[in-house]
PDB file of N, CA, C and O in Angstrom:
ATOM      1  N   MET A   1      88.157 138.133 -14.199  1.00  0.00           N
ATOM      2  CA  MET A   1      88.626 136.705 -13.826  1.00  0.00           C
ATOM      3  C   MET A   1      90.275 136.836 -13.890  1.00  0.00           C
ATOM      4  O   MET A   1      90.992 136.324 -13.030  1.00  0.00           O
ATOM      5  N   ARG A   2      90.762 137.551 -14.964  1.00  0.00           N
ATOM      6  CA  ARG A   2      92.257 137.391 -14.846  1.00  0.00           C
ATOM      7  C   ARG A   2      92.823 138.081 -13.803  1.00  0.00           C
ATOM      8  O   ARG A   2      93.889 137.655 -13.358  1.00  0.00           O
ATOM      9  N   THR A   3      92.301 139.104 -13.304  1.00  0.00           N
ATOM     10  CA  THR A   3      92.763 139.712 -12.059  1.00  0.00           C
ATOM     11  C   THR A   3      92.621 138.801 -11.062  1.00  0.00           C
ATOM     12  O   THR A   3      93.612 138.767 -10.333  1.00  0.00           O
ATOM     13  N   LEU A   4      91.619 137.934 -10.718  1.00  0.00           N
ATOM     14  CA  LEU A   4      91.457 136.929  -9.644  1.00  0.00           C
ATOM     15  C   LEU A   4      92.641 135.997  -9.808  1.00  0.00           C
ATOM     16  O   LEU A   4      93.301 135.625  -8.838  1.00  0.00           O
ATOM     17  N   ILE A   5      92.864 135.675 -10.895  1.00  0.00           N
ATOM     18  CA  ILE A   5      93.945 134.657 -11.277  1.00  0.00           C
ATOM     19  C   ILE A   5      95.315 135.225 -10.819  1.00  0.00           C
ATOM     20  O   ILE A   5      96.038 134.535 -10.102  1.00  0.00           O
ATOM     21  N   ARG A   6      95.688 136.472 -11.219  1.00  0.00           N
ATOM     22  CA  ARG A   6      96.843 137.073 -10.689  1.00  0.00           C
ATOM     23  C   ARG A   6      97.278 137.108  -9.364  1.00  0.00           C
ATOM     24  O   ARG A   6      98.432 136.996  -8.950  1.00  0.00           O
ATOM     25  N   PHE A   7      96.192 137.282  -8.709  1.00  0.00           N
ATOM     26  CA  PHE A   7      96.177 137.233  -7.239  1.00  0.00           C
ATOM     27  C   PHE A   7      96.217 135.949  -6.482  1.00  0.00           C
ATOM     28  O   PHE A   7      96.795 135.844  -5.400  1.00  0.00           O
ATOM     29  N   ILE A   8      95.605 135.004  -7.060  1.00  0.00           N
ATOM     30  CA  ILE A   8      95.530 133.562  -6.428  1.00  0.00           C
ATOM     31  C   ILE A   8      96.781 133.007  -6.852  1.00  0.00           C
ATOM     32  O   ILE A   8      97.342 132.512  -5.874  1.00  0.00           O
ATOM     33  N   ALA A   9      97.437 132.887  -7.878  1.00  0.00           N
ATOM     34  CA  ALA A   9      98.565 132.275  -8.195  1.00  0.00           C
ATOM     35  C   ALA A   9      99.702 132.474  -7.303  1.00  0.00           C
ATOM     36  O   ALA A   9     100.264 131.537  -6.735  1.00  0.00           O
ATOM     37  N   PRO A  10     100.025 133.643  -7.186  1.00  0.00           N
ATOM     38  CA  PRO A  10     101.260 133.970  -6.294  1.00  0.00           C
ATOM     39  C   PRO A  10     100.976 133.612  -4.692  1.00  0.00           C
ATOM     40  O   PRO A  10     101.862 133.255  -3.916  1.00  0.00           O
ATOM     41  N   ALA A  11      99.514 133.783  -4.332  1.00  0.00           N
ATOM     42  CA  ALA A  11      99.230 133.447  -2.993  1.00  0.00           C
ATOM     43  C   ALA A  11      99.413 131.991  -2.775  1.00  0.00           C
ATOM     44  O   ALA A  11      99.939 131.604  -1.731  1.00  0.00           O
ATOM     45  N   ALA A  12      98.996 131.110  -3.736  1.00  0.00           N
ATOM     46  CA  ALA A  12      99.034 129.613  -3.623  1.00  0.00           C
ATOM     47  C   ALA A  12     100.454 129.200  -3.606  1.00  0.00           C
ATOM     48  O   ALA A  12     100.788 128.270  -2.871  1.00  0.00           O
ATOM     49  N   ALA A  13     101.384 129.852  -4.406  1.00  0.00           N
ATOM     50  CA  ALA A  13     102.717 129.594  -4.335  1.00  0.00           C
ATOM     51  C   ALA A  13     103.440 129.876  -3.078  1.00  0.00           C
ATOM     52  O   ALA A  13     104.167 129.041  -2.540  1.00  0.00           O
ATOM     53  N   LEU A  14     103.216 131.137  -2.589  1.00  0.00           N
ATOM     54  CA  LEU A  14     103.597 131.532  -1.197  1.00  0.00           C
ATOM     55  C   LEU A  14     103.125 130.564  -0.051  1.00  0.00           C
ATOM     56  O   LEU A  14     103.897 130.210   0.840  1.00  0.00           O
ATOM     57  N   VAL A  15     101.963 130.200  -0.114  1.00  0.00           N
ATOM     58  CA  VAL A  15     101.340 129.152   0.997  1.00  0.00           C
ATOM     59  C   VAL A  15     102.102 127.753   0.857  1.00  0.00           C
ATOM     60  O   VAL A  15     102.414 127.110   1.860  1.00  0.00           O
ATOM     61  N   SER A  16     102.373 127.332  -0.393  1.00  0.00           N
ATOM     62  CA  SER A  16     103.129 126.088  -0.566  1.00  0.00           C
ATOM     63  C   SER A  16     104.484 126.215  -0.131  1.00  0.00           C
ATOM     64  O   SER A  16     104.922 125.278   0.537  1.00  0.00           O
ATOM     65  N   VAL A  17     105.235 127.177  -0.371  1.00  0.00           N
ATOM     66  CA  VAL A  17     106.523 127.483   0.110  1.00  0.00           C
ATOM     67  C   VAL A  17     106.614 127.416   1.627  1.00  0.00           C
ATOM     68  O   VAL A  17     107.450 126.696   2.174  1.00  0.00           O
ATOM     69  N   LEU A  18     105.699 128.217   2.349  1.00  0.00           N
ATOM     70  CA  LEU A  18     105.559 128.387   3.678  1.00  0.00           C
ATOM     71  C   LEU A  18     105.279 126.939   4.327  1.00  0.00           C
ATOM     72  O   LEU A  18     105.860 126.541   5.337  1.00  0.00           O
ATOM     73  N   ALA A  19     104.458 126.317   3.723  1.00  0.00           N
ATOM     74  CA  ALA A  19     104.057 124.928   4.341  1.00  0.00           C
ATOM     75  C   ALA A  19     105.183 124.003   4.286  1.00  0.00           C
ATOM     76  O   ALA A  19     105.315 123.241   5.243  1.00  0.00           O
ATOM     77  N   VAL A  20     106.170 123.932   3.145  1.00  0.00           N
ATOM     78  CA  VAL A  20     107.277 123.045   3.052  1.00  0.00           C
ATOM     79  C   VAL A  20     108.464 123.370   3.729  1.00  0.00           C
ATOM     80  O   VAL A  20     109.054 122.464   4.318  1.00  0.00           O
ATOM     81  N   THR A  21     108.959 124.637   3.744  1.00  0.00           N
ATOM     82  CA  THR A  21     110.159 125.155   4.186  1.00  0.00           C
ATOM     83  C   THR A  21     110.525 124.757   5.532  1.00  0.00           C
ATOM     84  O   THR A  21     111.634 124.269   5.751  1.00  0.00           O
ATOM     85  N   PRO A  22     109.697 124.925   6.417  1.00  0.00           N
ATOM     86  CA  PRO A  22     110.071 124.477   7.988  1.00  0.00           C
ATOM     87  C   PRO A  22     110.503 122.964   7.974  1.00  0.00           C
ATOM     88  O   PRO A  22     111.498 122.553   8.571  1.00  0.00           O
ATOM     89  N   GLN A  23     109.671 122.196   7.245  1.00  0.00           N
ATOM     90  CA  GLN A  23     109.849 120.583   7.353  1.00  0.00           C
ATOM     91  C   GLN A  23     111.185 120.332   6.729  1.00  0.00           C
ATOM     92  O   GLN A  23     111.942 119.506   7.240  1.00  0.00           O
ATOM     93  N   ALA A  24     111.554 121.065   5.543  1.00  0.00           N
ATOM     94  CA  ALA A  24     112.742 120.708   4.989  1.00  0.00           C
ATOM     95  C   ALA A  24     113.942 121.289   5.700  1.00  0.00           C
ATOM     96  O   ALA A  24     115.001 120.664   5.652  1.00  0.00           O
ATOM     97  N   MET A  25     113.872 122.327   6.296  1.00  0.00           N
ATOM     98  CA  MET A  25     114.775 122.970   7.432  1.00  0.00           C
ATOM     99  C   MET A  25     115.044 121.870   8.551  1.00  0.00           C
ATOM    100  O   MET A  25     116.187 121.491   8.808  1.00  0.00           O
ATOM    101  N   ALA A  26     114.077 121.452   9.107  1.00  0.00           N
ATOM    102  CA  ALA A  26     114.019 120.579  10.211  1.00  0.00           C
ATOM    103  C   ALA A  26     114.925 119.219   9.897  1.00  0.00           C
ATOM    104  O   ALA A  26     115.645 118.605  10.685  1.00  0.00           O
ATOM    105  N   ALA A  27     114.676 118.963   8.583  1.00  0.00           N
ATOM    106  CA  ALA A  27     115.184 117.567   8.072  1.00  0.00           C
ATOM    107  C   ALA A  27     116.809 117.773   7.835  1.00  0.00           C
ATOM    108  O   ALA A  27     117.613 116.866   8.056  1.00  0.00           O
ATOM    109  N   ASP A  28     117.191 119.099   7.351  1.00  0.00           N
ATOM    110  CA  ASP A  28     118.545 119.281   7.095  1.00  0.00           C
ATOM    111  C   ASP A  28     119.210 119.556   8.308  1.00  0.00           C
ATOM    112  O   ASP A  28     120.439 119.491   8.279  1.00  0.00           O
ATOM    113  N   HIS A  29     118.588 119.886   9.491  1.00  0.00           N
ATOM    114  CA  HIS A  29     119.426 120.287  10.689  1.00  0.00           C
ATOM    115  C   HIS A  29     119.522 119.071  11.666  1.00  0.00           C
ATOM    116  O   HIS A  29     118.879 119.095  12.715  1.00  0.00           O
ATOM    117  N   ALA A  30     120.287 118.044  11.351  1.00  0.00           N
ATOM    118  CA  ALA A  30     120.512 116.966  12.157  1.00  0.00           C
ATOM    119  C   ALA A  30     121.504 117.138  13.171  1.00  0.00           C
ATOM    120  O   ALA A  30     122.366 117.991  12.957  1.00  0.00           O
ATOM    121  N   PRO A  31     121.541 116.512  14.195  1.00  0.00           N
ATOM    122  CA  PRO A  31     122.608 116.745  15.395  1.00  0.00           C
ATOM    123  C   PRO A  31     123.836 116.515  14.787  1.00  0.00           C
ATOM    124  O   PRO A  31     123.893 115.602  13.962  1.00  0.00           O
ATOM    125  N   SER A  32     124.902 117.215  15.055  1.00  0.00           N
ATOM    126  CA  SER A  32     126.186 117.154  14.500  1.00  0.00           C
ATOM    127  C   SER A  32     127.063 116.167  15.531  1.00  0.00           C
ATOM    128  O   SER A  32     128.248 116.010  15.236  1.00  0.00           O
ATOM    129  N   GLY A  33     126.675 115.661  16.429  1.00  0.00           N
ATOM    130  CA  GLY A  33     127.490 114.985  17.539  1.00  0.00           C
ATOM    131  C   GLY A  33     128.075 113.769  16.929  1.00  0.00           C
ATOM    132  O   GLY A  33     128.028 113.477  15.734  1.00  0.00           O
ATOM    133  N   SER A  34     128.647 113.072  17.910  1.00  0.00           N
ATOM    134  CA  SER A  34     129.487 111.985  17.485  1.00  0.00           C
ATOM    135  C   SER A  34     128.610 110.685  17.598  1.00  0.00           C
ATOM    136  O   SER A  34     129.009 109.666  17.034  1.00  0.00           O
ATOM    137  N   GLY A  35     127.471 110.680  18.280  1.00  0.00           N
ATOM    138  CA  GLY A  35     126.726 109.537  18.271  1.00  0.00           C
ATOM    139  C   GLY A  35     126.977 108.941  19.580  1.00  0.00           C
ATOM    140  O   GLY A  35     126.123 108.174  20.025  1.00  0.00           O
ATOM    141  N   MET A  36     128.196 109.224  20.363  1.00  0.00           N
ATOM    142  CA  MET A  36     128.418 108.691  21.768  1.00  0.00           C
ATOM    143  C   MET A  36     127.335 109.229  22.709  1.00  0.00           C
ATOM    144  O   MET A  36     126.925 110.377  22.532  1.00  0.00           O
ATOM    145  N   ARG A  37     126.873 108.512  23.645  1.00  0.00           N
ATOM    146  CA  ARG A  37     126.034 108.827  24.793  1.00  0.00           C
ATOM    147  C   ARG A  37     126.612 109.031  25.969  1.00  0.00           C
ATOM    148  O   ARG A  37     127.636 108.366  26.124  1.00  0.00           O
ATOM    149  N   VAL A  38     126.263 109.828  26.987  1.00  0.00           N
ATOM    150  CA  VAL A  38     126.543 109.869  28.332  1.00  0.00           C
ATOM    151  C   VAL A  38     126.064 108.520  29.052  1.00  0.00           C
ATOM    152  O   VAL A  38     124.878 108.192  28.999  1.00  0.00           O
ATOM    153  N   PRO A  39     126.904 107.840  29.646  1.00  0.00           N
ATOM    154  CA  PRO A  39     126.291 106.697  30.253  1.00  0.00           C
ATOM    155  C   PRO A  39     125.321 106.790  31.169  1.00  0.00           C
ATOM    156  O   PRO A  39     125.549 107.561  32.101  1.00  0.00           O
ATOM    157  N   GLY A  40     124.217 106.171  31.162  1.00  0.00           N
ATOM    158  CA  GLY A  40     123.103 106.255  32.068  1.00  0.00           C
ATOM    159  C   GLY A  40     122.060 107.524  31.703  1.00  0.00           C
ATOM    160  O   GLY A  40     121.140 107.841  32.457  1.00  0.00           O
ATOM    161  N   THR A  41     122.304 108.102  30.614  1.00  0.00           N
ATOM    162  CA  THR A  41     121.533 108.981  30.075  1.00  0.00           C
ATOM    163  C   THR A  41     121.187 108.936  28.584  1.00  0.00           C
ATOM    164  O   THR A  41     121.799 108.138  27.874  1.00  0.00           O
ATOM    165  N   SER A  42     120.261 109.727  28.063  1.00  0.00           N
ATOM    166  CA  SER A  42     120.036 109.687  26.662  1.00  0.00           C
ATOM    167  C   SER A  42     120.787 110.902  25.975  1.00  0.00           C
ATOM    168  O   SER A  42     120.541 111.177  24.800  1.00  0.00           O
ATOM    169  N   VAL A  43     121.606 111.548  26.639  1.00  0.00           N
ATOM    170  CA  VAL A  43     122.283 112.761  26.162  1.00  0.00           C
ATOM    171  C   VAL A  43     123.392 112.375  25.437  1.00  0.00           C
ATOM    172  O   VAL A  43     124.190 111.534  25.851  1.00  0.00           O
ATOM    173  N   ALA A  44     123.504 113.051  24.173  1.00  0.00           N
ATOM    174  CA  ALA A  44     124.782 112.709  23.296  1.00  0.00           C
ATOM    175  C   ALA A  44     125.872 113.597  23.580  1.00  0.00           C
ATOM    176  O   ALA A  44     125.550 114.720  23.968  1.00  0.00           O
ATOM    177  N   PHE A  45     127.102 113.331  23.469  1.00  0.00           N
ATOM    178  CA  PHE A  45     128.286 114.146  23.419  1.00  0.00           C
ATOM    179  C   PHE A  45     128.296 114.809  22.135  1.00  0.00           C
ATOM    180  O   PHE A  45     127.763 114.311  21.143  1.00  0.00           O
ATOM    181  N   SER A  46     128.957 116.043  22.133  1.00  0.00           N
ATOM    182  CA  SER A  46     129.152 116.605  20.748  1.00  0.00           C
ATOM    183  C   SER A  46     130.510 116.105  20.490  1.00  0.00           C
ATOM    184  O   SER A  46     131.203 115.523  21.325  1.00  0.00           O
ATOM    185  N   GLU A  47     130.859 116.381  19.221  1.00  0.00           N
ATOM    186  CA  GLU A  47     132.263 115.908  18.717  1.00  0.00           C
ATOM    187  C   GLU A  47     133.443 116.378  19.666  1.00  0.00           C
ATOM    188  O   GLU A  47     134.301 115.578  20.039  1.00  0.00           O
ATOM    189  N   ASN A  48     133.447 117.617  20.013  1.00  0.00           N
ATOM    190  CA  ASN A  48     134.380 117.914  20.962  1.00  0.00           C
ATOM    191  C   ASN A  48     134.458 117.276  22.369  1.00  0.00           C
ATOM    192  O   ASN A  48     135.493 116.998  22.976  1.00  0.00           O
ATOM    193  N   GLY A  49     133.189 117.091  22.782  1.00  0.00           N
ATOM    194  CA  GLY A  49     132.882 116.555  24.137  1.00  0.00           C
ATOM    195  C   GLY A  49     133.394 115.039  24.017  1.00  0.00           C
ATOM    196  O   GLY A  49     134.100 114.586  24.917  1.00  0.00           O
ATOM    197  N   ALA A  50     133.071 114.321  23.005  1.00  0.00           N
ATOM    198  CA  ALA A  50     133.287 112.922  22.724  1.00  0.00           C
ATOM    199  C   ALA A  50     134.933 112.714  22.681  1.00  0.00           C
ATOM    200  O   ALA A  50     135.417 111.661  23.097  1.00  0.00           O
ATOM    201  N   ARG A  51     135.714 113.716  22.185  1.00  0.00           N
ATOM    202  CA  ARG A  51     137.108 113.758  22.004  1.00  0.00           C
ATOM    203  C   ARG A  51     137.870 113.889  23.535  1.00  0.00           C
ATOM    204  O   ARG A  51     138.896 113.278  23.834  1.00  0.00           O
ATOM    205  N   ASP A  52     137.139 114.815  24.419  1.00  0.00           N
ATOM    206  CA  ASP A  52     137.758 115.284  25.563  1.00  0.00           C
ATOM    207  C   ASP A  52     137.616 114.149  26.653  1.00  0.00           C
ATOM    208  O   ASP A  52     136.484 113.935  27.085  1.00  0.00           O
ATOM    209  N   ALA A  53     138.683 113.401  27.134  1.00  0.00           N
ATOM    210  CA  ALA A  53     138.620 112.597  28.250  1.00  0.00           C
ATOM    211  C   ALA A  53     138.063 113.021  29.451  1.00  0.00           C
ATOM    212  O   ALA A  53     137.237 112.345  30.066  1.00  0.00           O
ATOM    213  N   ARG A  54     138.474 114.110  29.820  1.00  0.00           N
ATOM    214  CA  ARG A  54     138.071 114.731  31.172  1.00  0.00           C
ATOM    215  C   ARG A  54     136.477 115.140  31.135  1.00  0.00           C
ATOM    216  O   ARG A  54     135.768 114.935  32.120  1.00  0.00           O
ATOM    217  N   THR A  55     136.066 115.616  30.170  1.00  0.00           N
ATOM    218  CA  THR A  55     134.437 115.649  29.771  1.00  0.00           C
ATOM    219  C   THR A  55     133.757 114.537  29.987  1.00  0.00           C
ATOM    220  O   THR A  55     132.728 114.562  30.663  1.00  0.00           O
ATOM    221  N   ARG A  56     134.247 113.386  29.434  1.00  0.00           N
ATOM    222  CA  ARG A  56     133.613 112.081  29.450  1.00  0.00           C
ATOM    223  C   ARG A  56     133.612 111.512  30.705  1.00  0.00           C
ATOM    224  O   ARG A  56     132.611 110.905  31.085  1.00  0.00           O
ATOM    225  N   ALA A  57     134.751 111.637  31.522  1.00  0.00           N
ATOM    226  CA  ALA A  57     134.878 111.164  32.938  1.00  0.00           C
ATOM    227  C   ALA A  57     133.915 111.955  33.869  1.00  0.00           C
ATOM    228  O   ALA A  57     133.232 111.309  34.664  1.00  0.00           O
ATOM    229  N   ILE A  58     133.803 113.485  33.817  1.00  0.00           N
ATOM    230  CA  ILE A  58     133.083 114.032  34.602  1.00  0.00           C
ATOM    231  C   ILE A  58     131.557 113.824  34.480  1.00  0.00           C
ATOM    232  O   ILE A  58     130.766 113.860  35.423  1.00  0.00           O
ATOM    233  N   ALA A  59     131.244 113.589  33.122  1.00  0.00           N
ATOM    234  CA  ALA A  59     129.838 113.323  32.699  1.00  0.00           C
ATOM    235  C   ALA A  59     129.375 111.918  33.298  1.00  0.00           C
ATOM    236  O   ALA A  59     128.265 111.800  33.817  1.00  0.00           O
ATOM    237  N   ALA A  60     130.224 110.922  33.209  1.00  0.00           N
ATOM    238  CA  ALA A  60     130.000 109.721  33.610  1.00  0.00           C
ATOM    239  C   ALA A  60     129.839 109.658  35.115  1.00  0.00           C
ATOM    240  O   ALA A  60     128.958 108.917  35.550  1.00  0.00           O
ATOM    241  N   GLU A  61     130.589 110.351  35.963  1.00  0.00           N
ATOM    242  CA  GLU A  61     130.511 110.411  37.409  1.00  0.00           C
ATOM    243  C   GLU A  61     129.134 111.124  37.819  1.00  0.00           C
ATOM    244  O   GLU A  61     128.551 110.849  38.867  1.00  0.00           O
ATOM    245  N   ASN A  62     128.694 112.024  36.932  1.00  0.00           N
ATOM    246  CA  ASN A  62     127.454 112.741  37.306  1.00  0.00           C
ATOM    247  C   ASN A  62     126.265 112.822  36.382  1.00  0.00           C
ATOM    248  O   ASN A  62     125.779 113.904  36.051  1.00  0.00           O
ATOM    249  N   PRO A  63     125.752 111.520  35.923  1.00  0.00           N
ATOM    250  CA  PRO A  63     124.814 111.602  35.036  1.00  0.00           C
ATOM    251  C   PRO A  63     123.401 112.288  35.369  1.00  0.00           C
ATOM    252  O   PRO A  63     122.605 112.587  34.479  1.00  0.00           O
ATOM    253  N   ALA A  64     123.167 112.509  36.725  1.00  0.00           N
ATOM    254  CA  ALA A  64     122.002 113.239  37.124  1.00  0.00           C
ATOM    255  C   ALA A  64     122.178 114.689  36.621  1.00  0.00           C
ATOM    256  O   ALA A  64     121.308 115.285  35.987  1.00  0.00           O
ATOM    257  N   ALA A  65     123.418 115.219  36.970  1.00  0.00           N
ATOM    258  CA  ALA A  65     123.634 116.639  36.464  1.00  0.00           C
ATOM    259  C   ALA A  65     123.586 116.741  34.850  1.00  0.00           C
ATOM    260  O   ALA A  65     123.094 117.758  34.362  1.00  0.00           O
ATOM    261  N   VAL A  66     123.993 115.902  34.157  1.00  0.00           N
ATOM    262  CA  VAL A  66     124.009 115.859  32.841  1.00  0.00           C
ATOM    263  C   VAL A  66     122.281 115.836  32.340  1.00  0.00           C
ATOM    264  O   VAL A  66     121.841 116.563  31.448  1.00  0.00           O
ATOM    265  N   ARG A  67     121.604 115.023  32.984  1.00  0.00           N
ATOM    266  CA  ARG A  67     120.166 114.966  32.612  1.00  0.00           C
ATOM    267  C   ARG A  67     119.477 116.245  33.040  1.00  0.00           C
ATOM    268  O   ARG A  67     118.641 116.726  32.274  1.00  0.00           O
ATOM    269  N   ALA A  68     119.743 116.831  34.169  1.00  0.00           N
ATOM    270  CA  ALA A  68     119.233 118.078  34.605  1.00  0.00           C
ATOM    271  C   ALA A  68     119.492 119.209  33.380  1.00  0.00           C
ATOM    272  O   ALA A  68     118.593 119.875  32.866  1.00  0.00           O
ATOM    273  N   THR A  69     120.658 119.264  33.092  1.00  0.00           N
ATOM    274  CA  THR A  69     121.062 120.358  32.165  1.00  0.00           C
ATOM    275  C   THR A  69     120.447 120.092  30.783  1.00  0.00           C
ATOM    276  O   THR A  69     120.042 121.054  30.131  1.00  0.00           O
ATOM    277  N   ALA A  70     120.350 118.816  30.286  1.00  0.00           N
ATOM    278  CA  ALA A  70     119.681 118.595  29.134  1.00  0.00           C
ATOM    279  C   ALA A  70     118.211 118.965  29.141  1.00  0.00           C
ATOM    280  O   ALA A  70     117.608 119.381  28.152  1.00  0.00           O
ATOM    281  N   THR A  71     117.711 118.785  30.287  1.00  0.00           N
ATOM    282  CA  THR A  71     116.226 119.128  30.461  1.00  0.00           C
ATOM    283  C   THR A  71     116.118 120.684  30.452  1.00  0.00           C
ATOM    284  O   THR A  71     115.092 121.130  29.938  1.00  0.00           O
ATOM    285  N   LEU A  72     116.946 121.500  30.902  1.00  0.00           N
ATOM    286  CA  LEU A  72     116.815 122.869  30.879  1.00  0.00           C
ATOM    287  C   LEU A  72     117.133 123.377  29.453  1.00  0.00           C
ATOM    288  O   LEU A  72     116.586 124.406  29.056  1.00  0.00           O
ATOM    289  N   CYS A  73     118.002 122.691  28.663  1.00  0.00           N
ATOM    290  CA  CYS A  73     118.409 123.288  27.445  1.00  0.00           C
ATOM    291  C   CYS A  73     117.430 122.846  26.132  1.00  0.00           C
ATOM    292  O   CYS A  73     117.410 123.453  25.061  1.00  0.00           O
ATOM    293  N   GLY A  74     116.638 121.671  26.457  1.00  0.00           N
ATOM    294  CA  GLY A  74     115.781 121.275  25.530  1.00  0.00           C
ATOM    295  C   GLY A  74     116.216 120.290  24.571  1.00  0.00           C
ATOM    296  O   GLY A  74     117.274 119.713  24.822  1.00  0.00           O
ATOM    297  N   SER A  75     115.537 119.969  23.426  1.00  0.00           N
ATOM    298  CA  SER A  75     115.882 118.959  22.552  1.00  0.00           C
ATOM    299  C   SER A  75     117.061 119.382  21.694  1.00  0.00           C
ATOM    300  O   SER A  75     117.309 120.570  21.487  1.00  0.00           O
ATOM    301  N   GLY A  76     117.774 118.396  21.207  1.00  0.00           N
ATOM    302  CA  GLY A  76     118.965 118.664  20.481  1.00  0.00           C
ATOM    303  C   GLY A  76     120.258 119.003  21.279  1.00  0.00           C
ATOM    304  O   GLY A  76     121.311 119.307  20.718  1.00  0.00           O
ATOM    305  N   TYR A  77     120.091 118.925  22.722  1.00  0.00           N
ATOM    306  CA  TYR A  77     121.276 119.204  23.493  1.00  0.00           C
ATOM    307  C   TYR A  77     122.301 118.274  23.456  1.00  0.00           C
ATOM    308  O   TYR A  77     122.078 117.078  23.643  1.00  0.00           O
ATOM    309  N   GLU A  78     123.515 118.761  23.208  1.00  0.00           N
ATOM    310  CA  GLU A  78     124.763 117.998  23.051  1.00  0.00           C
ATOM    311  C   GLU A  78     125.687 118.192  24.173  1.00  0.00           C
ATOM    312  O   GLU A  78     125.903 119.387  24.371  1.00  0.00           O
ATOM    313  N   LEU A  79     126.277 117.429  24.939  1.00  0.00           N
ATOM    314  CA  LEU A  79     127.422 117.836  25.935  1.00  0.00           C
ATOM    315  C   LEU A  79     128.631 118.244  25.249  1.00  0.00           C
ATOM    316  O   LEU A  79     129.285 117.485  24.534  1.00  0.00           O
ATOM    317  N   GLU A  80     128.943 119.572  25.501  1.00  0.00           N
ATOM    318  CA  GLU A  80     130.190 120.061  24.743  1.00  0.00           C
ATOM    319  C   GLU A  80     131.362 119.967  25.551  1.00  0.00           C
ATOM    320  O   GLU A  80     132.426 119.598  25.052  1.00  0.00           O
ATOM    321  N   ALA A  81     131.252 120.290  26.836  1.00  0.00           N
ATOM    322  CA  ALA A  81     132.368 120.267  27.856  1.00  0.00           C
ATOM    323  C   ALA A  81     131.699 120.196  29.279  1.00  0.00           C
ATOM    324  O   ALA A  81     130.546 120.580  29.479  1.00  0.00           O
ATOM    325  N   ALA A  82     132.440 119.725  30.153  1.00  0.00           N
ATOM    326  CA  ALA A  82     132.027 119.422  31.754  1.00  0.00           C
ATOM    327  C   ALA A  82     133.225 119.917  32.513  1.00  0.00           C
ATOM    328  O   ALA A  82     134.369 119.639  32.153  1.00  0.00           O
ATOM    329  N   GLU A  83     132.963 120.631  33.535  1.00  0.00           N
ATOM    330  CA  GLU A  83     133.984 120.906  34.547  1.00  0.00           C
ATOM    331  C   GLU A  83     133.346 120.609  35.975  1.00  0.00           C
ATOM    332  O   GLU A  83     132.164 120.750  36.289  1.00  0.00           O
ATOM    333  N   GLN A  84     134.285 120.213  36.682  1.00  0.00           N
ATOM    334  CA  GLN A  84     133.946 120.052  38.177  1.00  0.00           C
ATOM    335  C   GLN A  84     134.056 121.423  38.870  1.00  0.00           C
ATOM    336  O   GLN A  84     135.164 121.956  38.923  1.00  0.00           O
ATOM    337  N   LEU A  85     133.089 121.968  39.351  1.00  0.00           N
ATOM    338  CA  LEU A  85     133.263 123.104  40.147  1.00  0.00           C
ATOM    339  C   LEU A  85     133.780 122.775  41.725  1.00  0.00           C
ATOM    340  O   LEU A  85     133.526 121.723  42.313  1.00  0.00           O
ATOM    341  N   PRO A  86     134.521 123.846  42.256  1.00  0.00           N
ATOM    342  CA  PRO A  86     134.967 123.435  43.475  1.00  0.00           C
ATOM    343  C   PRO A  86     133.940 123.426  44.652  1.00  0.00           C
ATOM    344  O   PRO A  86     134.180 122.922  45.749  1.00  0.00           O
ATOM    345  N   ASP A  87     132.951 123.944  44.359  1.00  0.00           N
ATOM    346  CA  ASP A  87     131.754 123.785  45.646  1.00  0.00           C
ATOM    347  C   ASP A  87     130.661 123.005  45.515  1.00  0.00           C
ATOM    348  O   ASP A  87     129.598 123.254  46.082  1.00  0.00           O
ATOM    349  N   ALA A  88     130.887 121.872  44.651  1.00  0.00           N
ATOM    350  CA  ALA A  88     129.791 120.750  44.329  1.00  0.00           C
ATOM    351  C   ALA A  88     128.533 121.366  43.791  1.00  0.00           C
ATOM    352  O   ALA A  88     127.430 120.935  44.127  1.00  0.00           O
ATOM    353  N   ARG A  89     128.683 122.359  42.968  1.00  0.00           N
ATOM    354  CA  ARG A  89     127.528 122.897  42.183  1.00  0.00           C
ATOM    355  C   ARG A  89     127.456 122.085  41.015  1.00  0.00           C
ATOM    356  O   ARG A  89     126.588 122.297  40.169  1.00  0.00           O
TER     357      ARG A  89
END
């Protein structure tokens, strides 16, 4: 019986740690952005993107491109920088 308890107690502790750790990590990893959003989208600017007037202007002119990039990158995407390419890409 003692042998069984010696194996069950550490296993139960390990299972409880594995069950709680991902939730705690997700709660601690909040987006670091400024809270500003690109007009016409649900995409947030990063702190650097919010400070850069050129990035804000390009994003405001091209909300469809911002949305497309956010879709590719997934949840948690924040616009860091935007540049207008010479050939309309």
